[in-house]
C-alpha positions as CSV (number, residue, x, y, z in Angstrom):
1,M,46.1,-22.0,16.8
2,R,43.8,-20.1,19.1
3,P,45.2,-18.8,22.4
4,A,45.0,-21.3,25.3
5,F,44.4,-24.1,22.9
6,G,43.1,-27.2,24.8
7,G,41.9,-25.1,27.7
8,P,38.8,-23.0,28.4
9,P,37.1,-21.1,25.6
10,I,38.7,-17.8,24.7
11,P,36.4,-14.8,25.3
12,V,36.1,-12.5,22.3
13,G,34.3,-9.2,22.8
14,V,32.7,-7.4,19.9
15,D,31.5,-3.9,19.3
16,V,30.1,-2.3,16.2
17,Q,30.0,1.2,14.8
18,V,27.3,1.5,12.1
19,E,28.5,4.0,9.5
20,S,25.6,3.8,7.1
21,I,22.6,1.9,6.0
22,D,22.9,2.1,2.2
23,T,19.9,0.4,0.7
24,I,16.8,-1.5,1.8
25,S,15.1,-3.5,-1.0
26,E,11.6,-4.9,-0.7
27,V,11.9,-6.7,-4.0
28,D,15.0,-8.7,-2.9
29,M,14.1,-8.5,0.8
30,D,17.6,-7.5,1.9
31,F,19.6,-4.5,3.2
32,T,23.1,-3.2,2.8
33,M,25.0,-1.8,5.7
34,T,28.5,-0.4,6.1
35,L,30.0,-0.8,9.6
36,Y,33.2,-0.9,11.6
37,L,33.5,-4.4,13.2
38,R,35.9,-4.5,16.2
39,H,37.1,-7.6,18.1
40,Y,38.8,-7.7,21.5
41,W,40.7,-10.7,23.0
42,K,43.9,-11.5,24.8
43,D,46.7,-13.5,23.4
44,E,49.7,-13.7,25.8
45,R,51.8,-14.9,22.9
46,L,51.7,-11.3,21.6
47,S,52.7,-9.6,24.8
48,F,55.9,-7.6,24.9
49,P,57.8,-5.5,27.4
50,S,57.2,-1.8,27.4
51,T,58.2,0.9,29.8
52,T,55.6,3.4,28.5
53,N,52.7,0.9,28.2
54,Q,52.1,2.1,24.7
55,S,50.4,-0.1,22.2
56,M,51.7,-1.0,18.7
57,T,49.5,-0.7,15.6
58,F,49.9,-2.8,12.5
59,D,48.1,-3.2,9.2
60,S,46.7,-6.1,7.4
61,R,50.0,-7.8,6.6
62,L,50.5,-8.9,10.2
63,V,46.9,-10.2,10.4
64,K,47.7,-13.0,8.0
65,K,50.5,-14.2,10.4
66,I,48.6,-14.4,13.7
67,W,45.4,-16.0,15.0
68,V,42.3,-13.8,14.6
69,P,38.6,-14.7,15.2
70,D,37.0,-16.2,12.1
71,M,33.8,-14.1,12.2
72,F,31.2,-14.2,9.4
73,F,27.8,-12.8,8.7
74,V,25.0,-15.3,8.9
75,H,22.4,-15.0,6.0
76,S,24.6,-12.6,4.2
77,K,24.4,-12.4,0.4
78,R,27.5,-10.3,-0.3
79,S,30.1,-8.7,1.8
80,F,33.6,-7.2,1.4
81,I,36.3,-5.4,3.3
82,H,37.1,-2.0,1.9
83,D,40.5,-1.7,0.2
84,T,40.8,2.0,-0.8
85,T,43.4,3.2,-0.6
86,T,44.7,0.1,1.3
87,D,42.9,-2.6,3.1
88,N,40.8,-1.0,5.8
89,V,42.1,-3.3,8.5
90,M,43.8,-2.3,11.8
91,L,45.5,-4.5,14.4
92,R,46.5,-2.9,17.7
93,V,48.5,-4.9,20.3
94,Y,49.0,-3.9,23.9
95,P,52.0,-4.9,26.0
96,D,49.9,-7.2,28.2
97,G,48.7,-9.2,25.1
98,N,45.3,-7.6,24.7
99,V,44.5,-7.2,21.0
100,L,42.1,-4.9,19.1
101,Y,41.3,-6.1,15.6
102,S,39.1,-3.6,13.6
103,L,37.9,-3.7,10.0
104,R,35.5,-1.8,7.8
105,V,33.0,-4.0,6.1
106,T,30.0,-3.6,3.8
107,V,27.5,-6.4,4.0
108,T,24.3,-7.2,2.2
109,A,22.1,-9.5,4.3
110,M,18.7,-11.0,4.2
111,C,15.8,-9.3,5.9
112,N,12.5,-11.2,6.0
113,M,9.8,-8.5,5.6
114,D,6.1,-8.7,6.3
115,L,4.5,-6.4,3.7
116,S,0.9,-7.1,4.7
117,R,0.7,-3.5,6.1
118,F,2.7,-1.9,3.3
119,P,3.2,1.1,3.0
120,L,2.1,1.7,6.6
121,D,4.4,-0.9,7.9
122,T,7.3,-1.2,10.4
123,Q,10.1,-3.6,9.6
124,T,12.8,-5.1,11.9
125,C,15.9,-6.4,10.3
126,S,18.8,-8.2,11.9
127,L,22.5,-8.6,11.2
128,E,23.9,-11.8,12.7
129,I,27.6,-12.4,13.5
130,E,29.0,-15.8,14.3
131,S,32.3,-17.7,14.4
132,Y,32.5,-20.0,11.4
133,A,34.8,-22.8,12.9
134,Y,34.9,-22.4,16.6
135,T,32.0,-23.7,18.8
136,D,31.2,-22.4,22.2
137,D,33.7,-24.9,23.6
138,D,36.6,-23.0,22.0
139,L,35.3,-19.4,21.6
140,M,32.9,-17.4,23.7
141,L,31.5,-14.5,21.6
142,Y,29.9,-11.7,23.5
143,W,29.0,-8.0,23.2
144,K,31.8,-6.1,25.0
145,K,29.6,-3.5,26.6
146,G,26.1,-4.9,26.2
147,N,23.8,-2.6,24.4
148,E,26.4,0.1,24.5
149,S,28.5,-2.0,22.2
150,L,26.5,-0.8,19.3
151,N,27.0,2.8,18.1
152,T,25.5,4.6,15.2
153,D,26.3,7.7,13.3
154,D,23.8,10.4,14.0
155,R,23.7,11.4,10.3
156,I,22.3,8.0,9.2
157,S,19.1,8.6,7.3
158,L,17.1,6.8,4.7
159,S,14.8,8.3,2.1
160,Q,12.0,5.9,2.6
161,F,12.4,4.9,6.3
162,L,12.7,6.4,9.7
163,I,15.2,4.5,11.9
164,Q,13.4,4.0,15.2
165,K,16.0,2.1,17.3
166,F,19.0,-0.2,17.3
167,H,19.6,-2.9,19.9
168,T,21.7,-6.0,20.4
169,T,21.0,-9.6,21.6
170,T,23.0,-12.8,22.0
171,K,21.8,-16.4,21.4
172,L,23.1,-19.8,20.8
173,A,22.8,-21.4,17.4
174,F,22.8,-25.2,16.9
175,Y,24.0,-27.1,13.9
176,S,23.3,-30.8,13.9
177,S,26.6,-31.7,12.4
178,T,29.0,-29.3,14.2
179,G,27.4,-28.2,17.5
180,W,26.5,-25.0,19.3
181,Y,27.8,-21.6,18.4
182,N,27.6,-18.1,20.0
183,R,25.7,-15.7,17.7
184,L,25.4,-12.0,18.1
185,Y,22.5,-10.0,16.7
186,I,22.2,-6.4,15.6
187,H,18.5,-5.5,15.4
188,F,17.2,-2.2,13.9
189,T,13.6,-1.2,13.5
190,L,12.5,0.9,10.5
191,R,9.2,2.7,10.1
192,R,8.3,3.6,6.5
193,H,7.6,7.2,5.5
194,I,4.1,7.5,4.2
195,F,4.2,10.9,2.6
196,F,5.7,9.6,-0.7
197,F,3.0,7.0,-1.1
198,L,0.3,9.5,-0.3
199,L,1.5,11.7,-3.2
200,Q,2.2,8.9,-5.6
201,T,-0.6,6.3,-4.9
202,Y,-3.3,7.3,-2.4
203,F,-4.1,10.8,-3.6
204,P,-4.2,9.9,-7.4
205,A,-6.4,6.9,-6.6
206,T,-8.8,9.0,-4.5
207,L,-8.9,11.7,-7.2
208,M,-9.8,9.1,-9.8
209,V,-12.7,7.8,-7.7
210,M,-13.9,11.4,-7.1
211,L,-13.6,12.1,-10.9
212,S,-15.8,9.0,-11.6
213,W,-18.6,10.7,-9.5
214,V,-18.7,13.6,-12.0
215,S,-20.7,11.4,-14.4
216,F,-23.6,11.4,-11.9
217,W,-24.2,15.1,-12.6
218,I,-24.0,14.7,-16.4
219,D,-27.2,14.2,-18.4
220,R,-27.9,10.5,-19.1
221,R,-28.4,11.3,-22.7
222,A,-24.8,12.6,-23.0
223,V,-23.3,9.3,-23.9
224,P,-20.1,10.7,-25.5
225,A,-19.4,12.5,-22.2
226,R,-20.2,9.8,-19.6
227,V,-18.8,6.7,-21.3
228,P,-15.3,8.1,-22.0
229,L,-15.1,9.5,-18.5
230,G,-15.9,6.1,-16.9
231,I,-13.4,4.3,-19.2
232,T,-10.7,6.9,-18.5
233,T,-10.9,6.5,-14.8
234,V,-10.9,2.7,-15.0
235,L,-7.8,2.7,-17.2
236,T,-6.1,5.2,-14.9
237,M,-6.7,3.1,-11.9
238,S,-5.4,0.0,-13.7
239,T,-2.2,1.9,-14.5
240,I,-1.8,3.0,-10.8
241,I,-2.2,-0.6,-9.6
242,T,0.3,-1.9,-12.2
243,G,2.8,0.7,-11.3
244,V,2.7,-0.1,-7.6
245,N,3.0,-3.8,-8.1
246,A,5.9,-3.4,-10.5
247,S,8.1,-2.2,-7.7
248,M,7.0,-4.9,-5.2
249,P,7.9,-8.5,-4.7
250,R,5.3,-11.1,-5.8
251,V,4.0,-12.0,-2.4
252,S,1.2,-14.4,-1.9
253,Y,-0.8,-12.3,0.5
254,I,-2.7,-9.0,0.2
255,K,-1.0,-5.8,1.1
256,A,-2.6,-2.7,2.7
257,V,-2.1,-0.7,-0.5
258,D,-3.7,-3.5,-2.5
259,I,-6.9,-3.2,-0.4
260,Y,-7.1,0.5,-1.0
261,L,-6.4,0.4,-4.7
262,W,-8.7,-2.4,-5.5
263,V,-11.6,-1.0,-3.4
264,S,-11.0,2.3,-5.3
265,F,-11.0,0.4,-8.6
266,V,-14.4,-1.2,-7.6
267,F,-15.9,2.2,-6.9
268,V,-14.7,3.4,-10.3
269,F,-16.0,0.3,-12.0
270,L,-19.4,0.6,-10.3
271,S,-19.8,4.1,-11.5
272,V,-19.6,2.8,-15.1
273,I,-22.1,0.0,-14.2
274,E,-24.4,2.7,-12.7
275,Y,-24.6,4.5,-16.0
276,A,-25.3,1.2,-17.8
277,A,-28.3,0.7,-15.5
278,V,-29.5,4.2,-16.1
279,N,-29.2,3.8,-19.8
280,Y,-31.0,0.5,-19.8
281,L,-33.9,1.8,-17.7
282,S,-34.2,4.8,-20.0
283,T,-34.5,2.5,-23.0
284,V,-37.3,0.6,-21.2
285,Q,-39.0,3.8,-20.4
286,E,-38.9,5.0,-24.0
287,R,-40.4,1.7,-25.2
288,K,-43.3,2.0,-22.8
289,E,-43.8,5.6,-23.9
290,R,-44.1,4.5,-27.5
291,K,-46.6,1.9,-26.6
292,L,-48.6,4.5,-24.7
293,R,-48.7,6.8,-27.6
294,E,-49.9,4.0,-29.9
295,R,-52.8,3.3,-27.6
296,L,-53.9,6.8,-26.9
297,P,-55.7,8.8,-29.7
298,C,-54.4,12.0,-31.0
299,T,-55.9,15.1,-29.4
300,C,-55.4,17.3,-32.5
301,G,-58.4,19.3,-33.6
302,I,-60.2,19.4,-30.2
303,G,-62.0,22.7,-29.8
304,N,-61.3,23.4,-26.2
305,P,-58.1,21.7,-25.1
306,D,-58.2,23.5,-21.7
307,E,-61.1,21.2,-20.7
308,M,-59.1,18.0,-21.4
309,M,-58.5,15.9,-18.3
310,I,-58.4,12.4,-17.1
311,D,-60.8,11.0,-14.7
312,P,-59.0,10.7,-11.3
313,Q,-60.8,7.4,-10.7
314,I,-59.3,6.0,-13.8
315,T,-55.8,7.4,-13.8
316,G,-55.0,8.3,-10.2
317,Y,-54.3,12.0,-11.3
318,G,-56.4,15.1,-10.8
319,S,-57.2,17.8,-13.2
320,M,-54.2,19.0,-15.2
321,D,-53.5,21.9,-17.5
322,I,-53.0,21.0,-21.1
323,N,-49.5,22.5,-20.9
324,T,-48.3,19.4,-19.0
325,T,-49.2,17.2,-21.9
326,G,-46.2,15.6,-23.4
327,N,-44.0,16.8,-20.6
328,Y,-41.6,13.9,-21.0
329,G,-38.0,14.7,-20.2
330,M,-38.8,18.2,-18.9
331,P,-37.9,19.1,-15.3
332,E,-40.7,20.0,-13.0
333,N,-40.1,22.5,-10.1
334,G,-36.3,22.3,-10.8
335,G,-36.3,18.5,-10.4
336,R,-35.2,15.8,-12.7
337,Q,-38.2,13.5,-12.5
338,E,-39.8,12.3,-15.7
339,R,-43.5,11.6,-16.1
340,I,-45.4,9.9,-18.8
341,L,-48.9,11.3,-18.6
342,A,-51.8,11.3,-21.0
343,Q,-54.7,13.7,-21.1
344,V,-58.0,13.0,-22.8
345,A,-61.4,14.6,-23.1
346,L,-64.0,13.1,-20.8
347,N,-66.8,14.2,-23.1
348,D,-65.7,11.8,-25.8
349,P,-66.9,8.3,-24.9
350,Q,-64.6,6.7,-27.5
351,I,-61.6,8.3,-26.0
352,T,-62.7,7.5,-22.4
353,G,-63.1,3.9,-23.3
354,Q,-59.6,3.7,-24.8
355,V,-58.1,5.3,-21.7
356,K,-59.8,2.7,-19.5
357,A,-58.4,0.0,-21.7
358,S,-54.9,1.3,-21.4
359,R,-55.1,2.1,-17.7
360,G,-51.8,0.2,-17.0
361,Y,-49.9,2.6,-19.2
362,V,-51.5,5.8,-18.0
363,N,-50.3,5.2,-14.4
364,I,-46.6,4.8,-15.5
365,W,-44.2,6.8,-13.3
366,I,-40.6,6.1,-14.2
367,D,-37.8,8.1,-12.6
368,T,-34.5,6.9,-14.0
369,H,-32.7,9.9,-12.8
370,A,-33.3,8.7,-9.2
371,I,-30.4,6.3,-9.7
372,D,-28.1,9.2,-10.4
373,K,-29.5,11.2,-7.4
374,Y,-29.0,8.3,-5.0
375,S,-25.5,7.6,-6.4
376,R,-24.5,11.2,-5.6
377,V,-25.0,10.4,-2.0
378,V,-24.3,6.7,-1.7
379,F,-21.0,6.5,-3.6
380,P,-19.3,9.4,-1.7
381,G,-20.7,8.2,1.6
382,A,-19.6,4.6,1.2
383,Y,-16.1,5.8,0.1
384,I,-15.7,8.1,3.1
385,L,-16.8,5.3,5.4
386,F,-14.2,3.0,3.8
387,N,-11.5,5.5,4.3
388,I,-12.4,6.0,7.9
389,I,-12.2,2.2,8.5
390,Y,-9.1,1.8,6.5
391,W,-7.0,4.5,8.1
392,S,-8.2,3.6,11.6
393,I,-7.0,0.1,11.1
394,Y,-3.6,0.7,9.4
395,S,-2.6,4.1,10.9
């Protein structure tokens, strides 16, 4: 039975030495910790006379024959006491009956993580210690030295997290069927290292988006060049998204990395749609050009082609040199604009009449390359703006 049975609750002080934090799993939402758990109480039944006031130390065999606090870890999934080479348990008894009971334990406990800011998140996990059988009427559990009761090894480090701080708290836990219990908490705050995810996720996604912009500088007629480039970037982005989600729990909310990857995917996808729009407008342009050529007469055999011109009142264009005739697809002044122009001789009434009849086609000005030119500015500008907003929110 517990000391002072039937009397006031026995105070049991606790302190903890954290040896290591072994693993932290986002998929299982738990952590594994190895620690030294020490209990302090007084049991006058174990007092003994001593002239030197020296304590006596025992191993786990005596623990089974005396009363010890029945501590357990709340919300733990697995735990065990180390037994190599013998049970890692120590019992030290002082002449006045004070007892120190220490054991080395590895425990895997639950940690509810909020991954909405992953991988730019900070997580706080807790290890909870409580008596299993004794309520606060029988056992008063407390931290022996307050916050100083928790000590950590300076060499503790995690590959993916930076340990920001440890601290302790004490609360009462209520169970409807058994009553109130003292519960001790060990809180530790972890901030995730971002550099790994920058190399493995953010940089590749950004490079794929930038690679999709290369198609804006490729000639629209180079279908074998532009189409595979767009498809390759889309498939690569899909692979990156799949790889990231494979190592994450299936949460029902959107994570920060999901926002970045899916916005990047949309930019890559829109670059493919952009080429589809350019290709479609080019097809429409070629159809109108064919209709124009069918309506306009052939200028072959005219004696003085230099005098061929279109009446500005009819076409909206001034006098032109014959060298501009049929200038479809050719750059003018280094630009990429495409003009569909027709030149006829004003001294031929038959030709002039046909031009007037086809005035709607003569004034055609289609610049399908303008979509590519605008995309070269709009796409990078929009993506830079998105990055500024994203990193200002989540940094």
